[in-house]
N, C-alpha and C positions, 0 to 999 in steps of 0.2 A: 505564543500566538493565542490570543484570547478572542479575537474578533475577526470576522471575515473581511472587515474593512482594512485590516493590516496584513492580509495574506492574499495570495493569488492561487488560482487553480493550476495544479500540475497535470492531473489526469483524473478520470473517473473510471471505476471498475465495478463489477457486478457482485462481488463477494467481499464481506468484511474481512475474512481471513486473508484474502489476497491483498487488500488494502493494508492490513497490519504488517504483512511481510514486506511490502514495498516501503512503508514508513520506517520499519526497522532497518532495512537495507540502506535507505537514504541516510539515516542517522549514522550508520557505520561509515558512510562516505563523507560525513561532516555536514550534512544538510538537515536542518531542523524541519520536520514535517508533522502534520497532523491529519487525521481523517475525520470526516463528518458524513453522517447519513447511515444507511443500512437499516437494521431493525429498529423499531420504536420501542423503547423500554424493554428490550429483550424479547419482544413478541415477534415471532417468526411465522410467516404464513406459507412457507414453502417456495414462494417465488422470490428470485433474487431482487434485492433492492440496491439501487445505485449508491456507491460510496465514493465521495470526492476526497482527493488528497490535496491539501493546501501547503504552500510554502511561503516564506517571507518574500516580498517583492525583490529585495536585494540578493536573494539566493536563487531566483528563478533560473537564470542561465546555468548556474552550477547544478541545480536540480535536474534540469532537462538533460544535461550531459550525464549525470549520475544515473538517471532513470534509463537512459539509452544503454549504459554499461550494464545495469542490472538486468535489463531485458536480454541483452546479448549473453550474459553469464547464465541466465536461466534457460536459454535455448540449448545449452550444452549439457543439461542434466538428463541422464538416461533414467527416466522415471520407472522403467521396468526393473531397475536395480535398487530402487529406494523402498525401504520397508516403512510404510505409513501406518502400520498397526502398532499403536502405542500400548496395547493391553499386554499384560504379562501372561505367559503360558504356564 
């Protein structure tokens, strides 16, 4: 997908990392997706910037279903049990 004229919006989120995780999860389910927006040239001002996730028009229905599954799966994660610290001790 090179151009917005050949893609449709699936969803918009407020964080680039969330968008990247959604795109990766969609691709695991066989849906090609991309994200656009967020920080400009790596410049971050502290406030979240909207990031839009696009899919091909012919994949839209499959993407909607896959995104619903992803959201359902994510709802079952017990974040209190997840170690988000990637630094080595």
